[in-house]
C-alpha positions, 0 to 999 in steps of 0.5 A: 302322626301316621297310623301304625300297622301291627301284625300280631304273630304267634309266639312260636319259633317252629319253622312256618312260612305262615309266620314268616309271611307275617314278618315279610308283610311288615318288611314290605309295608315298611319298604312301601312307606307304611309304619308297620311293626310285628307284635308278639305277646311275650317280651323279648320273643323272637324267631331264630330260623328266619333272617328278617329284620323288622321292629317288634313290639310286645303286648305285655310291654307297658310302653305299648300304647296303640292309638285310635287310628292304628290297625292290628292284623290278626291271623285266623289262628289267633282271631278268637284268642287274642286279648282284643282289649289291649289291641288297636281298635281297627282290626283286620283278620288275615286268613292263611288257611280255612281249616282252623277258623272254627277250631276255638269255639262252639259254633260258627261266627261272623268276623264282623261280630268279633270286631273285624272291619276287613280281611285278607286272604292268602289265596282265591279259594280262601277268599271264597270260603271267608266270603261265603261263611264268615261275613267279610269279603277279603282282599287277596294278598298272595304269598310269595316264595323266598327268592333263594329257593329258585334254581336257575334255568340251567340248574334245573337240567343238572343231575340231582342227588339221589335224595328224597326229602320228607316233610309233614306237620307233627300235629297230624301225627298227634291227631292220629294220622299215621301217613308220615310214619308209614312213609318214613318206615317203609322208605327207610327199609326199602332204601336200606335194602338197596344198600345191603344189596350193593345197589346205588342207594337213595337217602331219605332226609326228614326236613326238621331242624334246619333254617329256611335257607338250609332247606332251600339249599337242600331242595335245590340239590335233591330229586324229590320232596314228599309232603304229607299234609292234608288240611292246607292252603298254600302248603308252602314246601310244595311250591318251594320245592317246585321253585328249587326244581325238586319234584313234589309228591304230595296230597291234594290238600284241598288248597292245592286247587289253586296251583297243583296240576296232577301229573304236570307240575307234581305227582298228586294223590287224594288225601291219605292215599298213603300206600299209592303215594309210597308205591309211586315213590318206589317207582320214581326212585327205581326208574329215575333214568327211564323217566328222565324226560317225564321228570324234566317236564314236571320239574320245568312246569313246577318251576314255572308255577312257582314263578307266579308267586313273586314278592313284587305281587305281594307288595303290590297287593299290600300297597293297594289294600292299605292305601284304601283302608287308610284313605 
């Protein structure tokens, strides 16, 4: 019997490409001929925002009986909280972001001491951090951008709706970061004043309560995306916006070093430089026509950057890693 590969996924239905990517790893592995399944803790849990059909097993289901040669892949956010006793003995940690690795413990640790024999990292900078500080040298399995985000080349050149999309994780606000509220309130007031004066208005739309495909459709029609996350790796809505031809305005977020080029494929600010960022948004909305050539160059460069993150490359890296691990 072929070893089975289980991907442990948090029981959370909040839209997150980090969770979506876990599902897609399982889908791609099955297409490659591996026996792969998603693993949730609570019976009957499922995602409502992502349309990916893969088999799901549940830790609390008595029929879940992993074998000695089976593998469980655990995301870094669950690496210290999962009930390892009930999981397969061969364990791989999948690190999608470096900032939460130490969030559930009193001191630094080595993944080998937690029983992990191998690691995956989503980007080169994450690989380097894990290699230096956490005991394993990960294989890089790059993320990909869902193909329905990509605008066609002709679509990049068409005039877009006067719309600014705003996104930021609520956890930042809960932790005391007020960037999102500052941007939302200032831009709502400014755009409201434009309408009151009879000028052509801009629309500010918060990216909440939509499916992944709905977000893609909105991005492909909108002019700008503001992303205010600061502690991120891929920070997925930024490259998704690039793919859609929606010009990103964002923070460096540390992980952006692997793909952001300030002033070339996005407007990039130091973390928490919220007022300079808002002022740039005001300039970009007030002078859109004057800046058309510059915006076109950034849009095309961003689209090219996004094109580096293709599903086939994710599949190729997965095939190489698991073929080696199961040899």
